[in-house]
C-alpha positions as CSV (number, residue, x, y, z in Angstrom):
1,M,95.8,95.7,91.1
2,D,97.4,96.1,94.7
3,K,99.5,98.6,95.8
4,A,102.8,96.9,95.8
5,Q,102.3,95.8,92.2
6,E,101.3,99.2,91.2
7,L,104.5,100.7,92.7
8,L,106.7,98.4,90.9
9,Y,105.4,99.3,87.7
10,A,105.6,103.2,88.4
11,A,109.4,102.4,89.2
12,V,109.6,100.7,85.9
13,G,108.0,103.5,84.3
14,A,109.7,106.1,85.7
15,G,113.2,104.0,84.9
16,D,111.9,103.9,81.3
17,Y,111.2,107.3,81.1
18,A,114.8,108.4,82.5
19,F,116.3,106.1,79.9
20,E,114.9,107.4,76.9
21,K,115.3,111.1,78.0
22,A,119.0,110.1,78.6
23,R,119.2,108.6,75.3
24,K,118.3,111.8,73.7
25,F,121.7,113.3,75.2
26,T,124.8,112.1,73.3
27,D,126.7,114.1,75.8
28,R,128.4,112.1,78.3
29,K,128.3,115.0,81.0
30,T,124.7,115.7,80.9
31,T,124.1,112.1,80.8
32,Q,126.1,111.6,84.2
33,K,124.3,114.6,85.5
34,F,121.0,113.1,85.1
35,Y,122.2,109.3,86.6
36,K,123.5,111.4,89.7
37,D,120.6,113.0,90.2
38,F,118.6,110.0,90.1
39,V,120.7,108.4,92.4
40,K,120.5,111.4,95.0
41,R,116.7,111.4,94.5
42,G,116.4,107.5,95.0
43,R,118.5,107.8,98.1
44,A,116.3,110.5,99.7
45,I,113.4,108.7,99.0
46,S,114.7,105.6,100.6
47,T,116.1,107.2,103.6
48,R,112.5,108.9,104.0
49,V,110.7,105.8,103.6
50,R,113.0,104.0,106.1
51,G,112.7,106.8,108.7
52,S,108.9,107.1,108.2
53,A,106.6,106.2,111.3
54,T,104.6,103.8,109.2
55,T,107.4,102.0,108.0
56,K,108.9,101.6,111.7
57,Q,105.1,100.4,112.8
58,A,105.3,97.6,110.2
59,V,108.9,96.5,110.9
60,A,107.6,96.4,114.9
61,Q,104.5,94.3,113.7
62,T,106.5,92.2,111.6
63,K,108.7,91.5,114.6
64,A,105.9,90.7,116.9
65,A,104.3,88.5,114.5
66,R,107.4,86.5,113.9
67,T,107.7,86.3,118.0
68,Q,104.1,85.2,118.0
69,V,104.7,82.3,115.3
70,K,107.8,80.9,117.0
71,A,106.6,80.6,120.3
72,A,103.0,78.7,118.6
73,A,105.5,76.8,116.5
74,T,107.2,75.8,120.0
75,S,103.9,75.4,121.8
76,V,102.9,72.8,119.2
77,T,106.0,70.9,119.0
78,K,105.8,70.5,122.8
79,A,102.3,69.3,122.4
80,I,103.0,66.7,119.8
81,H,106.1,65.4,122.0
82,S,103.5,65.1,124.7
83,N,100.8,63.5,123.0
84,A,103.3,60.9,121.4
85,K,104.5,60.3,125.1
86,A,101.2,60.0,126.5
87,T,100.0,57.6,123.4
88,K,103.1,55.6,124.1
89,E,102.2,55.1,128.0
90,A,98.3,54.8,127.6
91,P,98.8,50.6,126.8
92,K,100.9,50.4,130.1
93,T,98.7,52.0,132.1
94,V,95.6,50.4,130.9
95,T,97.2,46.7,131.6
96,K,98.6,47.3,134.9
97,P,96.3,45.6,137.4
98,S,94.3,47.7,139.6
99,A,94.3,47.3,143.2
100,Q,90.7,47.1,143.4
101,A,90.6,44.4,141.3
102,S,92.4,41.9,143.9
C-alpha cells in the first residue's frame, strides 16, 4: 500500500474515531469543544505541512517539471510543423531541373 493511500485511511479512521467519541457525548457544548479542537489541530497540521522544507521542495520540483513539459511540447510542435513544411517542399525540390543537367 502506498503512503498516500495509507494517509487517507488514517485520516478516515481518525474521523471515524472522533465521530464515535463525539456520539457518546449528548452535551452539545462538549461536542462543540471537540469540534473546535479538531479544527485547531487540522489547521496547525496543514500550516506545518505547507511550511515544511519537503513540501517546498516538492512544489519547486513540480514547477520545474511543468516548465520542462511545456518546453518539450513546444519543441515537438515546432518539429512537427518543420517536418510538415519540409515534406510539402520536398516534391518541388526534387522536380526542379538542376543546372548540371543542361
